[in-house]
N, C-alpha and C positions, 0 to 999 in steps of 0.2 A: 607469444602468449596471446596476442590480440587476435590473431588469426585463428587460434586453436581456442577460444572463447567466444571469439563472435561468427565465426565461420559459418553456422548454421545461420544466424542470421542475414550474415548477405548472401546466402543462397536463398533464403526464403523473400529478401526484399528483391530478387533479380527475377525469381519464380512469380512474387505477387504483381510486379509492374509489367511483366509479359503478357502475363493473364489478363491485365487492367488493360492493355492496348489490343489484346485479342477481343475482348469483351465489348470495349466503348471507343477505341482508339486514343487518340492522344488528351482527349478532354477528361476521360477516366483515368488515363494515366495522371495527369496533375493530382486530379481530385484524389487518389490514391497515395501520392506523396505527401499532397498535403495533410490528409487524415493521419498518415505516419508520422512525421513532423510535429503533430497536435497531440497523440497518444504518449510521444517519449516524453516531451514537455512538461504535461500533466501528470506523468507519470516517476519522475526523477526521485522524487520524495519516497515513491514507492519502493525504487529499487534499494535507496538508502536503508529504511526501513527491514524490510525482505533480508539485507546483506547482515543486518545485526542478529536475525533471528538464525538466517542459512548457516552463518559460522558455526555454529553450534553442533552443527548435522555434518553426519560422514560421507566422504565423498561420495558413497552410494544414492545417499537421499539426495544429493547434489545432483546428481545423475538424472534421478526421479523427477526431481523439479524442473530439469529444464527439458525432459521428454514428455512424462503423462501430466505433468503441471502444466507445459506449454498446449497440450490439447485443451486441458479444462480450460484455461486463459483465452486461447484464438476461439475453439468452435463452442464453449460454454457460453462465456460469459459476451463475445462479440458478434456471434453467428446466433446461436440458439435463446440468448438472454431478451433479445428484444423481440422474437417472435413469439417466447413466452408471453412478453407482457402484454401483448396486442393479444393474445389467445386469451388471456385471463382478464383484462381489461373489458373487451369486447363479447366476450363469452363465446368463445371460437374454437373450433378443434384445430390441432395442430397444422394439418394439412389446409385447411382452409385460411388460417394465418399464413402460412407460409407463401400460400397461391394470393392473398392479398397483400402480400409484402412485395410481392414481381407484378403484379396487375394491375394494383390500385395504389400506387406509391404513397398520394397524398393523403390519403384516407388510412392508410398505414401507420404515416407521419402521425397525425391525429389523434390517435389511439395512444401513440407512445406518450404525447404531449399531455393526456389527459391522465396519465398513471405517472407523471412527474413526479407531482407531490408525495406520494408513496414510496417512490426509489428516494428521492431527496431525503426524506424523513429518515428511511430504515440506513441509507448509507449513511447519512450526516450523523448519527448516533452512534453508530459504530465507531467511526473514526474519531468522533469526539471523546469516546472511550479510551481511545489507544492514547488520544492526548492528553487526556486529564489523568490517566493514571501513570504517565510519563512525568510529567509537572509535578504532581503532587510527592514524589518516590523523592527520597533526600540521596543525593549522588555526591560522588566523591569530587566529580569534576564538574563544574558548573559552568555554563556559557553565561548569560546575563544573571549573575548574582545577585542584583538588587530586586531581581522577581523572583527567581528560583529559591531563596533561601525562605522568604515568609510564605510561600507556597508549600515549600517543604515542610515545614514546621505544621501548617493547617493540615497537612496530609496525615498525620498522623492521627486524624479524627475517624474512625472506622467508618466506612460507605460513604466518605466523603464523594468520591467520584461518579456514584450512583446518586446520591443526592442533588449534586450540580446537574449530571445531564437530566434527569427529569426535570428539574427547576427548569433547565435551557428548553426541553422538549415542550412544556406546558406553555412555556411564552411563547413559543414558536406556532404553536396551536393556535395561541388565542390572539396573536399579533398578523403572523401571516395567512392563515389557514380558514378564522373563522370570517374573511371578508367574501359574504355570501355573493354570486354571479347567477344572472339570468343565461340558464343553458337550456334551450329547446323547449324555454315557456316553464320550463322546471327551475326551482331554486335548489342550487345546491351549497352545501356547506364541506369542506374540507377537512374540518377540525378532526371529527372522528377519524376520517383516514390516516391523517398525519400522526395521530396520537397511537394508534393500534399497531402503525408502520414502523414508529420511532422506538416502542415498546417491544417490539420483533428483532428489530437491530439493536437492542438494550440484550436483550435475552440470547441472541445469537453471541454477541460478544461475549458474555459471561459464562454462557456454557461451552465456546471452544476455546476461548481464552483460558477460562478456569482448568478445562482437561488437558491441556499444554501445559499450564504452568505446573499443576500436579504432576503429570509423567516427567515434565524436564526436573522437578523436585526428586522425584523417585531414582531417575535415572542418577543423576548426583549421587545420591546416596549408595546406590548399587553399585557405582565407580568407586567409592572409597573404600565400599565392603571387598569388593574387586581386588584395588589395588593391595587392601590387607591379605585378601586370601593369597594372592601371588605370591608376595613374600614368604607366605609361611608355607607354600607350596614350593619356594625355591628353597627352604629351608631342610623340607623332608622330600626333596625330590619327586615330587607328584605333579601332574600335570593339572594346566589350571582352569577353573571352570569356567562355563559358557555366561552371558550376562542377559537373560530373557527379556528384560524389561527393557533395553535400548530401542527394539524394534517398535513397542508400544509407545514411546517418548518420542521416537523420530516421526511416527506416523502422525500422532497427534501434532506436532509442529508442522509438520506437512499440510493438515488440515487446516491449521489458523494461516498459513500463509496464505490457501488457495481462498477461502474467506477475506481475507484481507486485501487480497488480491480483486477481490470480486467488488469489493467495497471501494477501492480507487478507480475501477473500470467505470461505474454508474456516471461519473461526469463523463467520459470519455465517450461513452456510449452516446448520452444525450446531448453532447456537444456536437457529435458526427452531425447531428440533423441539421444542424446550423449552416453546413457544407452541402451533405448530399441526402437524399430520404431511399436512395438507389442501397439495397441490403447486401448487395455483392461487391460494390464498393468498399461500401462502410466495410465489410467482414475483412477484407482484402487489407485495405490502411490500416485498421484496428489492429489485425491481427500482426502484420511487419512491426508494429511499433511495439505491440506487447512482447515479440519476440527481442528486441534490442534491450527492453527493460530488464527480462530474466537474464539476457547476458551480461546485462551490467552488474546485477546482483550479484552473480559468480565471480564477474571481475574484479569487484571492491573487496569479496571474500578471498580471494586467491590472491590479490595484491598487498592483502592485511591495510587497506584505507582508513577503514575505520577506526584503527589501531595509531593509526598515524596521525590523521588529524581528527582527534578527538570531538570535536564541536560540530560536526558533520549530522551525528545522530540527532544532534538537538535541533539543529537547523531542521530537519525533517521532521521531527514531531514539530515543531511550530508550524511548519506548513500543511503537517494533516490537520491542527487543531483550524488555521487560516481555512481549510478545504471543505472542513465540518459545518464551519460558520457558513462561507456561501453555499453550500447544498442547502441548508435551512431556508438560508435566505430568498433561494431559487424556485422555493414552494410557491412566491407571490411574485417577486420581482427578478426579470432577465438579467445577467451579467454574461458580458463577453467572455468568451471562452481564452480570449489572449491574456486577459486581467487575470481569470481563475490560473494559468500557465506562469506568468509572469511572476506572481505572489511567489509563488514555489521556488522558482529561480531564482529570484532573490535573495528569499531567506536560507536558501540552501549556499548561495553563492557568499552570504555573510559571514555565514559559520564555516565557510570554507578558508576564505580569509582569516578571521579569528584566529582558526587552528593554523595557518601560516606563521603568523605575527608571534603564535604563543611557541612555538617551534624553534622560532630566532632567538624569541627571548631565551628559553632554557637554553639554547647552542651557546649564545653570547654568554649567559652566565657561566658556563660548563667552562667556557673558555679562559673567563676570567680568574675564576677559582682554580683551574690548571698552572696560569700565569704566576699567580701569588704562589702557589706551593712551590713552583718553580725558582721563584725569588728568594723564600725563606730558605729553600735547599742551600743556594748558592750564598746566602749571607752567612748561613752557619756555619759551610765549609771555610 
């Protein structure tokens, strides 16, 4: 099971590390290995959340997620995205941006740093909406009941998530982005950039999330109709009909997953510049890490881990909320990537341990109930 799920990740790791040695020797090997670990640690919560969505999809779309999806994740976000940032912020052509990345790495890194407020605002708002929609929903299973119960009651207010997100964006722009700086003799104010980028992240979430939710609901309705039609066809001896909407539903869920992965990858891409400004090593290291995140997502689905450890999804969403806050704070202040990674690991680890304790308590209660029933039967005899 492990080899089948992680086989491609192992292969990509070997090829990536060998390529790093040929490219820059053992120093490059070490950099790529560190970047891979960084990406995995920062994106473990991404795997847990993705698994919750992916388990609703068929085996075919799970394979698409691991093949076409990984191409988008590795080449799109880990290789093309940093170049696009430079091309847009420096008003350069794609070829010029690639040439700059390969020949003048310090200038390339500076352009990416200058574009960070826009990236952080966009990704922070997208992730914040994911967290808010989760925390304001009334769920049967609650991890931190003292916090989640009152928030679930507040969640009955229409559009509360959007209102809270816009307030957070406004405060972030006023607090972190209105600190004007002298740059090349000109007065620079990042507030407008942060506001526009944050609204862009919010709109992206609402469009993609809304479409995926709409088609997911349609799929559930069609599944109910299909089940009824199959029963009717079985009684009449007719063949069953095909379900057309399943393809649309799966496609928009897949699209939602890709946008979600892109938002998660922002911190990894930006954090990678703290280790290296070599675009080749960055693509190799982050690409290897992205492969493991993909494989881990599928592993969680196939093992049914989310069903066995019911608080994992809660911990992952709290980690998303923490990451959203960190991205918004980094508009002005620098936060070490180790801190970012540890927060996610601690929250998910705590939710996993709570799930284990819950399972043990349930097993113990069932054992006690079984003993009591046996005692009653024997005493009755």
